[in-house]
DOLUM-163314 format. One record per residue (C-alpha): residue number from 1; residue in three letters; x, y, z. Coordinates in steps of 0.02 Angstrom, whole numbers, plus 32768, in hexadecimal, padded with zeros to 4 digits. Layout:
N
+-----+-----+------+------+------+
!   k !   r !    x !    y !    z !
+-----+-----+------+------+------+
! NUM ! ala !    X !    Y !    Z !
...
+-----+-----+------+------+------+
REM end
This chain:
351
+-----+-----+------+------+------+
!   k !   r !    x !    y !    z !
+-----+-----+------+------+------+
!   1 ! met ! 3A7B ! 14FA ! 589F !
!   2 ! ile ! 3B12 ! 14D5 ! 5834 !
!   3 ! thr ! 3BAC ! 153E ! 5857 !
!   4 ! ser ! 3C3D ! 1551 ! 57DD !
!   5 ! ala ! 3CEE ! 1592 ! 57DD !
!   6 ! leu ! 3D5F ! 15C7 ! 574E !
!   7 ! his ! 3E18 ! 15A3 ! 5754 !
!   8 ! arg ! 3EAF ! 1569 ! 56F0 !
!   9 ! gly ! 3EC9 ! 14C6 ! 574C !
!  10 ! ser ! 3E93 ! 1467 ! 57E5 !
!  11 ! ala ! 3EDF ! 14E4 ! 585F !
!  12 ! ala ! 3E7C ! 154A ! 58DC !
!  13 ! arg ! 3E02 ! 14C1 ! 5907 !
!  14 ! gly ! 3E0D ! 14FC ! 59BA !
!  15 ! leu ! 3DB3 ! 1599 ! 5984 !
!  16 ! ala ! 3D30 ! 1531 ! 592C !
!  17 ! gly ! 3D1B ! 14CC ! 59CB !
!  18 ! leu ! 3D04 ! 1569 ! 5A32 !
!  19 ! ala ! 3C83 ! 15A9 ! 59B7 !
!  20 ! val ! 3C25 ! 1504 ! 59C5 !
!  21 ! ala ! 3C2F ! 14FD ! 5A82 !
!  22 ! ala ! 3BE9 ! 15AD ! 5A8C !
!  23 ! cys ! 3B65 ! 1580 ! 5A0C !
!  24 ! ser ! 3BAE ! 1609 ! 599F !
!  25 ! val ! 3B77 ! 16A0 ! 5A03 !
!  26 ! ala ! 3B98 ! 170E ! 596C !
!  27 ! leu ! 3B1A ! 16A8 ! 590A !
!  28 ! ala ! 3A63 ! 1681 ! 591E !
!  29 ! ala ! 3A3F ! 15CE ! 5949 !
!  30 ! ala ! 3A01 ! 1550 ! 59C7 !
!  31 ! cys ! 3A7B ! 14DC ! 5A1F !
!  32 ! ser ! 39F7 ! 1455 ! 5A21 !
!  33 ! ser ! 393E ! 143B ! 5A07 !
!  34 ! asn ! 3921 ! 146D ! 5ABC !
!  35 ! ser ! 397D ! 1515 ! 5AB8 !
!  36 ! pro ! 3929 ! 15A5 ! 5A5C !
!  37 ! pro ! 3987 ! 1606 ! 59D6 !
!  38 ! asp ! 39A5 ! 169D ! 5A44 !
!  39 ! his ! 3A4B ! 16DE ! 5A01 !
!  40 ! ala ! 3A46 ! 177A ! 5995 !
!  41 ! ala ! 3A99 ! 1782 ! 58EB !
!  42 ! ala ! 3AC0 ! 180C ! 5870 !
!  43 ! thr ! 3A43 ! 180C ! 57E2 !
!  44 ! thr ! 3A38 ! 186A ! 5740 !
!  45 ! ser ! 39C3 ! 1889 ! 56B0 !
!  46 ! gly ! 3A46 ! 18F3 ! 5657 !
!  47 ! pro ! 3ADA ! 195C ! 568F !
!  48 ! ala ! 3A8E ! 1987 ! 5738 !
!  49 ! thr ! 3A8F ! 190D ! 57C9 !
!  50 ! ala ! 3A1B ! 18F5 ! 585C !
!  51 ! thr ! 3A00 ! 187C ! 58EA !
!  52 ! ala ! 397D ! 17F3 ! 58E2 !
!  53 ! arg ! 3952 ! 174D ! 5930 !
!  54 ! pro ! 3935 ! 16B4 ! 58C2 !
!  55 ! val ! 388A ! 1667 ! 58D3 !
!  56 ! pro ! 3876 ! 15AD ! 58AE !
!  57 ! val ! 37EA ! 1598 ! 5830 !
!  58 ! ala ! 37AB ! 1506 ! 57C9 !
!  59 ! thr ! 3814 ! 1469 ! 57CA !
!  60 ! thr ! 380E ! 13DE ! 574B !
!  61 ! gln ! 37BF ! 1336 ! 5772 !
!  62 ! pro ! 3827 ! 12A0 ! 5739 !
!  63 ! gly ! 37EC ! 1266 ! 568F !
!  64 ! val ! 376F ! 12F5 ! 5678 !
!  65 ! pro ! 37C7 ! 138B ! 5629 !
!  66 ! gly ! 3787 ! 142F ! 566E !
!  67 ! ala ! 3712 ! 13E1 ! 56EF !
!  68 ! pro ! 371E ! 1422 ! 57A2 !
!  69 ! ala ! 376E ! 13A9 ! 581C !
!  70 ! pro ! 36F7 ! 137F ! 58AA !
!  71 ! pro ! 3727 ! 13C7 ! 5953 !
!  72 ! gly ! 3779 ! 1354 ! 59CF !
!  73 ! thr ! 37C3 ! 12DF ! 594D !
!  74 ! gly ! 3865 ! 12DA ! 59B0 !
!  75 ! tyr ! 38DC ! 12ED ! 591E !
!  76 ! ala ! 398F ! 1302 ! 595B !
!  77 ! arg ! 3A05 ! 1386 ! 591B !
!  78 ! cys ! 3A79 ! 1359 ! 588D !
!  79 ! his ! 3B24 ! 1313 ! 58BE !
!  80 ! thr ! 3BC1 ! 132A ! 5858 !
!  81 ! ser ! 3BC8 ! 1271 ! 582A !
!  82 ! gln ! 3B1B ! 127E ! 57DB !
!  83 ! leu ! 3B45 ! 130B ! 5764 !
!  84 ! ala ! 3BA0 ! 1328 ! 56C0 !
!  85 ! ala ! 3BC3 ! 13D5 ! 5679 !
!  86 ! ala ! 3BD7 ! 1417 ! 55C9 !
!  87 ! phe ! 3BD6 ! 14BF ! 5570 !
!  88 ! thr ! 3B7C ! 14DE ! 54CD !
!  89 ! gly ! 3B45 ! 156B ! 545B !
!  90 ! leu ! 3BDB ! 15E1 ! 5468 !
!  91 ! asn ! 3BAD ! 167B ! 5402 !
!  92 ! ala ! 3BE3 ! 172F ! 53E9 !
!  93 ! ala ! 3B7C ! 17CD ! 53E3 !
!  94 ! ser ! 3BA2 ! 1885 ! 53C4 !
!  95 ! gly ! 3C00 ! 18E7 ! 5447 !
!  96 ! gly ! 3C73 ! 1856 ! 546D !
!  97 ! gln ! 3BEC ! 17F4 ! 54C8 !
!  98 ! arg ! 3BF5 ! 1738 ! 54D1 !
!  99 ! gly ! 3B74 ! 16B7 ! 5504 !
! 100 ! met ! 3B7A ! 15FF ! 552D !
! 101 ! thr ! 3B0A ! 157D ! 557F !
! 102 ! leu ! 3B3E ! 150F ! 5611 !
! 103 ! val ! 3AE5 ! 1467 ! 560C !
! 104 ! leu ! 3ADE ! 13F6 ! 56A5 !
! 105 ! thr ! 3AA6 ! 1342 ! 568F !
! 106 ! asn ! 3A6C ! 12C8 ! 5714 !
! 107 ! arg ! 3ACC ! 122C ! 56E2 !
! 108 ! ser ! 3A90 ! 11C5 ! 5777 !
! 109 ! ser ! 39F3 ! 115D ! 5791 !
! 110 ! arg ! 39B2 ! 11CE ! 581D !
! 111 ! thr ! 394C ! 126D ! 580A !
! 112 ! cys ! 3997 ! 1308 ! 585B !
! 113 ! tyr ! 397F ! 13C4 ! 5860 !
! 114 ! gly ! 39F1 ! 145A ! 585A !
! 115 ! tyr ! 3A00 ! 1516 ! 5852 !
! 116 ! glu ! 3A72 ! 1570 ! 57D9 !
! 117 ! gly ! 3B02 ! 15DF ! 5814 !
! 118 ! leu ! 3BB2 ! 1610 ! 57E1 !
! 119 ! gly ! 3C4F ! 163B ! 5842 !
! 120 ! phe ! 3CF6 ! 165F ! 57EF !
! 121 ! leu ! 3DB0 ! 1649 ! 580B !
! 122 ! gly ! 3E37 ! 16AC ! 57B2 !
! 123 ! ser ! 3E85 ! 1674 ! 570F !
! 124 ! asp ! 3F22 ! 1636 ! 5769 !
! 125 ! gly ! 3EC0 ! 15CF ! 57E6 !
! 126 ! ser ! 3ED0 ! 164A ! 5877 !
! 127 ! pro ! 3E42 ! 16B0 ! 58C2 !
! 128 ! gln ! 3E24 ! 1750 ! 5860 !
! 129 ! pro ! 3D99 ! 17D1 ! 585D !
! 130 ! thr ! 3D00 ! 178C ! 5805 !
! 131 ! his ! 3C63 ! 17EA ! 57D5 !
! 132 ! leu ! 3BCB ! 177B ! 57C2 !
! 133 ! ser ! 3B24 ! 17C6 ! 5791 !
! 134 ! arg ! 3A7D ! 1770 ! 5781 !
! 135 ! val ! 39F9 ! 179A ! 5702 !
! 136 ! asn ! 3968 ! 17E3 ! 5762 !
! 137 ! val ! 38E8 ! 1759 ! 5748 !
! 138 ! ala ! 38A5 ! 16D4 ! 57BC !
! 139 ! his ! 391E ! 1648 ! 57E5 !
! 140 ! thr ! 38DD ! 1599 ! 57D1 !
! 141 ! gln ! 38FB ! 14FB ! 5833 !
! 142 ! val ! 3915 ! 1475 ! 57AE !
! 143 ! thr ! 38F5 ! 13BD ! 57CB !
! 144 ! leu ! 3958 ! 1346 ! 575E !
! 145 ! arg ! 3919 ! 1299 ! 5736 !
! 146 ! pro ! 399C ! 1218 ! 5702 !
! 147 ! gly ! 39E6 ! 1250 ! 565D !
! 148 ! gly ! 3994 ! 12FA ! 566D !
! 149 ! asn ! 39EA ! 139E ! 5641 !
! 150 ! ala ! 39E7 ! 144C ! 568B !
! 151 ! gln ! 3A32 ! 14E5 ! 5638 !
! 152 ! ala ! 3A6A ! 1595 ! 5665 !
! 153 ! leu ! 3A9D ! 161F ! 55EC !
! 154 ! leu ! 3B3F ! 167B ! 5612 !
! 155 ! thr ! 3B70 ! 1722 ! 55C3 !
! 156 ! trp ! 3C0E ! 178B ! 55CF !
! 157 ! arg ! 3C76 ! 180B ! 556E !
! 158 ! val ! 3D21 ! 17F7 ! 551E !
! 159 ! tyr ! 3D50 ! 18AC ! 54F8 !
! 160 ! pro ! 3DC1 ! 18F0 ! 5583 !
! 161 ! glu ! 3DAB ! 1995 ! 55DE !
! 162 ! pro ! 3E31 ! 19F4 ! 563E !
! 163 ! ser ! 3DE0 ! 19C7 ! 56E3 !
! 164 ! ser ! 3DB1 ! 1916 ! 56AE !
! 165 ! pro ! 3E43 ! 18B0 ! 5666 !
! 166 ! leu ! 3E21 ! 180A ! 5616 !
! 167 ! glu ! 3E24 ! 1768 ! 5677 !
! 168 ! tyr ! 3E50 ! 16C6 ! 561D !
! 169 ! pro ! 3DF8 ! 1633 ! 5671 !
! 170 ! gln ! 3E22 ! 1588 ! 562F !
! 171 ! gln ! 3DB0 ! 1512 ! 568E !
! 172 ! val ! 3D10 ! 1511 ! 56F1 !
! 173 ! glu ! 3D08 ! 14B8 ! 5798 !
! 174 ! ile ! 3C54 ! 148F ! 57C4 !
! 175 ! thr ! 3C2B ! 1462 ! 5878 !
! 176 ! pro ! 3B7C ! 1441 ! 58BC !
! 177 ! pro ! 3B5A ! 1487 ! 596B !
! 178 ! asp ! 3B9C ! 1422 ! 59FD !
! 179 ! glu ! 3C09 ! 13BC ! 5987 !
! 180 ! tyr ! 3CC6 ! 13AE ! 5987 !
! 181 ! ser ! 3CE2 ! 135F ! 58DC !
! 182 ! his ! 3CD7 ! 13BD ! 5839 !
! 183 ! leu ! 3CA7 ! 13B1 ! 5784 !
! 184 ! ile ! 3D28 ! 13F8 ! 570C !
! 185 ! ala ! 3CF9 ! 143F ! 5663 !
! 186 ! ser ! 3D64 ! 14A0 ! 55E8 !
! 187 ! trp ! 3D40 ! 1558 ! 55CD !
! 188 ! pro ! 3D4A ! 1591 ! 5517 !
! 189 ! ser ! 3DDF ! 15FA ! 54E3 !
! 190 ! glu ! 3D81 ! 1699 ! 550E !
! 191 ! pro ! 3DB9 ! 1722 ! 5586 !
! 192 ! val ! 3D3F ! 176C ! 5603 !
! 193 ! arg ! 3D49 ! 1827 ! 561E !
! 194 ! gly ! 3D6D ! 184D ! 56D3 !
! 195 ! gly ! 3D2A ! 17A2 ! 5705 !
! 196 ! asp ! 3C7C ! 17EB ! 56EA !
! 197 ! ile ! 3BFD ! 1768 ! 56B7 !
! 198 ! ala ! 3B40 ! 1760 ! 56BD !
! 199 ! thr ! 3ADB ! 16C3 ! 56DD !
! 200 ! trp ! 3A28 ! 169E ! 56AF !
! 201 ! pro ! 39C3 ! 162A ! 5720 !
! 202 ! leu ! 39D5 ! 156F ! 570E !
! 203 ! ser ! 3944 ! 1521 ! 56B0 !
! 204 ! ala ! 390E ! 1476 ! 5674 !
! 205 ! ala ! 3951 ! 1447 ! 55C9 !
! 206 ! arg ! 3926 ! 13C5 ! 5546 !
! 207 ! pro ! 3966 ! 1319 ! 557E !
! 208 ! gly ! 39EB ! 12BB ! 551F !
! 209 ! pro ! 3A9B ! 12E7 ! 54E4 !
! 210 ! val ! 3AB6 ! 139A ! 54AB !
! 211 ! pro ! 3B30 ! 13D7 ! 5425 !
! 212 ! thr ! 3BC8 ! 1430 ! 546C !
! 213 ! gly ! 3C24 ! 1463 ! 53CE !
! 214 ! ala ! 3C3C ! 143B ! 5316 !
! 215 ! gly ! 3CC6 ! 1446 ! 5295 !
! 216 ! ala ! 3D5A ! 13EB ! 524A !
! 217 ! ile ! 3DCD ! 136B ! 529A !
! 218 ! gln ! 3E7B ! 1377 ! 524E !
! 219 ! ser ! 3F17 ! 130E ! 5264 !
! 220 ! ala ! 3FA3 ! 1372 ! 52B5 !
! 221 ! phe ! 4021 ! 1308 ! 5255 !
! 222 ! asn ! 3FED ! 1313 ! 519E !
! 223 ! gly ! 3F5F ! 1392 ! 519E !
! 224 ! met ! 3EDF ! 1316 ! 515D !
! 225 ! cys ! 3E2B ! 1320 ! 519B !
! 226 ! met ! 3DBD ! 1297 ! 51E1 !
! 227 ! ala ! 3D32 ! 1279 ! 5162 !
! 228 ! val ! 3CA5 ! 1201 ! 5136 !
! 229 ! ala ! 3CD0 ! 11A4 ! 5097 !
! 230 ! gly ! 3C6B ! 11D9 ! 5000 !
! 231 ! asn ! 3BFB ! 124B ! 5068 !
! 232 ! gly ! 3BA4 ! 11AC ! 509E !
! 233 ! ser ! 3B2B ! 119E ! 512F !
! 234 ! ala ! 3B06 ! 10E3 ! 5137 !
! 235 ! asn ! 3B38 ! 107F ! 51CF !
! 236 ! gly ! 3BE6 ! 1039 ! 51B7 !
! 237 ! thr ! 3C21 ! 10C2 ! 5141 !
! 238 ! lys ! 3CDE ! 10D6 ! 5150 !
! 239 ! val ! 3D2C ! 116A ! 51A9 !
! 240 ! val ! 3DC7 ! 119D ! 5149 !
! 241 ! ala ! 3E52 ! 121F ! 513D !
! 242 ! trp ! 3E2D ! 12A1 ! 50B6 !
! 243 ! lys ! 3E77 ! 1345 ! 5080 !
! 244 ! cys ! 3E20 ! 13CF ! 50E2 !
! 245 ! asp ! 3DA8 ! 142A ! 506E !
! 246 ! gly ! 3D18 ! 1463 ! 50DD !
! 247 ! asp ! 3CA1 ! 13DE ! 509A !
! 248 ! thr ! 3C0E ! 13AC ! 5108 !
! 249 ! ala ! 3C59 ! 12FC ! 510F !
! 250 ! gln ! 3CE1 ! 1348 ! 517C !
! 251 ! arg ! 3C71 ! 13A8 ! 51F4 !
! 252 ! trp ! 3C5F ! 134B ! 5298 !
! 253 ! thr ! 3BF7 ! 137B ! 532F !
! 254 ! ala ! 3C24 ! 1351 ! 53E3 !
! 255 ! tyr ! 3B99 ! 1327 ! 545D !
! 256 ! ser ! 3B93 ! 132D ! 5519 !
! 257 ! asp ! 3B8F ! 126E ! 5524 !
! 258 ! gly ! 3C3E ! 1262 ! 54D9 !
! 259 ! thr ! 3C07 ! 1233 ! 542A !
! 260 ! leu ! 3C48 ! 127F ! 5387 !
! 261 ! arg ! 3BBB ! 1286 ! 5308 !
! 262 ! ile ! 3B9E ! 12AB ! 5251 !
! 263 ! asp ! 3AF8 ! 12A4 ! 51F3 !
! 264 ! gly ! 3AA6 ! 1258 ! 528D !
! 265 ! lys ! 3B22 ! 11C8 ! 5298 !
! 266 ! cys ! 3BAA ! 11AA ! 531A !
! 267 ! leu ! 3C64 ! 118B ! 5303 !
! 268 ! asp ! 3C78 ! 10D3 ! 532D !
! 269 ! val ! 3CF3 ! 1041 ! 5325 !
! 270 ! thr ! 3CD2 ! 0FAE ! 52B2 !
! 271 ! gly ! 3C88 ! 0F1D ! 5314 !
! 272 ! arg ! 3C8D ! 0F84 ! 53B4 !
! 273 ! ser ! 3D3E ! 0F41 ! 53C2 !
! 274 ! ala ! 3DBC ! 0F7C ! 5445 !
! 275 ! ala ! 3E4C ! 0F35 ! 53E1 !
! 276 ! ile ! 3EDA ! 0F9A ! 5399 !
! 277 ! gly ! 3EC5 ! 0F9E ! 52DD !
! 278 ! ala ! 3E06 ! 0F9D ! 52E0 !
! 279 ! thr ! 3DC5 ! 1011 ! 5258 !
! 280 ! val ! 3D56 ! 10A8 ! 5276 !
! 281 ! thr ! 3CAA ! 10C3 ! 5229 !
! 282 ! ile ! 3C07 ! 111E ! 524D !
! 283 ! gly ! 3B6E ! 10C9 ! 5296 !
! 284 ! ala ! 3AC6 ! 10E7 ! 52E7 !
! 285 ! cys ! 3ADC ! 113C ! 538F !
! 286 ! asp ! 3AAD ! 10BE ! 5415 !
! 287 ! gly ! 3B15 ! 10EA ! 54AE !
! 288 ! ser ! 3B99 ! 1066 ! 5490 !
! 289 ! pro ! 3C41 ! 1087 ! 54E7 !
! 290 ! ser ! 3C95 ! 1079 ! 543D !
! 291 ! gln ! 3C39 ! 111A ! 540B !
! 292 ! arg ! 3C7B ! 1185 ! 549A !
! 293 ! trp ! 3D1B ! 11E9 ! 5483 !
! 294 ! gln ! 3D8C ! 1258 ! 54EC !
! 295 ! val ! 3DED ! 12E6 ! 549B !
! 296 ! ser ! 3E92 ! 12FD ! 54F9 !
! 297 ! gln ! 3F1F ! 137B ! 54E9 !
! 298 ! val ! 3FDD ! 1377 ! 54D9 !
! 299 ! ser ! 4025 ! 13F7 ! 5554 !
! 300 ! leu ! 3FD8 ! 14A0 ! 5526 !
! 301 ! asn ! 3FD3 ! 147D ! 546B !
! 302 ! pro ! 3F2D ! 1489 ! 540E !
! 303 ! phe ! 3F2C ! 13CF ! 53E9 !
! 304 ! gly ! 3F2C ! 1325 ! 543D !
! 305 ! ala ! 3EF7 ! 1270 ! 542F !
! 306 ! ile ! 3E42 ! 123B ! 5417 !
! 307 ! ile ! 3E29 ! 11AA ! 548E !
! 308 ! gly ! 3DA2 ! 1126 ! 547F !
! 309 ! ala ! 3D48 ! 111B ! 5526 !
! 310 ! gly ! 3D1B ! 1066 ! 5507 !
! 311 ! ser ! 3DCC ! 1029 ! 54E8 !
! 312 ! gly ! 3E4C ! 10AA ! 5520 !
! 313 ! asn ! 3E99 ! 10A1 ! 5473 !
! 314 ! val ! 3EA9 ! 113A ! 5402 !
! 315 ! leu ! 3E6C ! 1171 ! 5358 !
! 316 ! thr ! 3EF8 ! 1168 ! 52D7 !
! 317 ! asp ! 3F1B ! 1184 ! 521F !
! 318 ! pro ! 3F81 ! 10E6 ! 5201 !
! 319 ! gly ! 3FD2 ! 1120 ! 5160 !
! 320 ! gly ! 3FFF ! 11CD ! 519B !
! 321 ! ser ! 4007 ! 11FE ! 50E4 !
! 322 ! ile ! 3FAC ! 1284 ! 5081 !
! 323 ! thr ! 3F4F ! 1203 ! 5018 !
! 324 ! asn ! 3E92 ! 1218 ! 501C !
! 325 ! gly ! 3E26 ! 1187 ! 5056 !
! 326 ! ile ! 3E92 ! 112A ! 50D5 !
! 327 ! gln ! 3E1D ! 10E2 ! 5157 !
! 328 ! leu ! 3E3E ! 1117 ! 520A !
! 329 ! glu ! 3E59 ! 1094 ! 528F !
! 330 ! met ! 3E7D ! 107E ! 5347 !
! 331 ! gly ! 3F30 ! 1084 ! 5385 !
! 332 ! pro ! 3F86 ! 1070 ! 542D !
! 333 ! tyr ! 3F80 ! 10FC ! 54AD !
! 334 ! arg ! 402F ! 1140 ! 54CC !
! 335 ! gly ! 400A ! 11DD ! 552F !
! 336 ! asp ! 404D ! 1279 ! 54DC !
! 337 ! gln ! 409D ! 120C ! 5456 !
! 338 ! ser ! 3FF1 ! 11D5 ! 5417 !
! 339 ! gln ! 3FB9 ! 1219 ! 536F !
! 340 ! pro ! 3F73 ! 12C7 ! 538F !
! 341 ! trp ! 3EDC ! 131B ! 533E !
! 342 ! arg ! 3EA6 ! 13D0 ! 5336 !
! 343 ! val ! 3DED ! 13D3 ! 5361 !
! 344 ! ser ! 3DB5 ! 147F ! 5326 !
! 345 ! phe ! 3D23 ! 1489 ! 53A0 !
! 346 ! his ! 3D7B ! 1444 ! 543B !
! 347 ! his ! 3DA9 ! 14BE ! 54C6 !
! 348 ! tyr ! 3E62 ! 149A ! 54DB !
! 349 ! leu ! 3EAB ! 14E0 ! 557B !
! 350 ! gly ! 3F1D ! 1575 ! 5564 !
! 351 ! his ! 3EFF ! 157E ! 54A9 !
+-----+-----+------+------+------+
REM end
């Protein structure tokens, strides 16, 4: 099982710890492979709710998608340190309904298994009433091979009702059972009516990085957008500042592995250099540290530095002008004084 908690910051971890120690009695899960999933959980196939017990069904054998795992394989449950979390596919439907997919990735070299579950904290980080419902279908124990993904669909509503005011979660704290460390992922800038959210069962997902959002990346200083020069797609094509015009050369996609991609190529640093002043290009995605980026935030503003994971330096527009075609390069990290960018698809906290 994977348990999660929504909150504005890192407060209320004591509650998360209690939920873990109790194996989330409000949820359906097993504390370990030796304890059966005997806790009841609210389930739903629509507006009505009922009580049901999850039943472990087919697992996935490492390296064989969809194949049942043989009994007695001895796979251990997933630990926090093995997992990475990302959200993808945020969409809107009629009636104020929203949907999004939680993706969990096994980033370790050891196969593990888990059950899906959700537990919530209030938007200010303190315990508040939460209403979790489960779609009334069989729950699945999922086995993750190294690099494997599992996914769970989440749905909620954003139109308030007199008896169900809106909650405004900012982050998701994900804690596997019997663990005391947490994964933190940003929640999109979407309210949740009454804290009511439905979860579909966890299931195996296609391996590899998954897209988590797409759109423009704009300088907060001069309003210029990050673009590929000349709409090029060849390795080594320059990445430049260009007047924002909605062109496809300015539409970047973030992936769960920390890459920023366009036309199947990754944002990269010339020569894989960590040096300040190294220019920025696109190249074939190959897992290099120079292709991994972290979008940060300045206070509660909807912008922040884009930090290169391989160097700790930041993406900059060296000219800072409104002249098209100036190649971007790496600059020194200066905390909140670093050059900020508005990443249209990033879930800034409090924005």
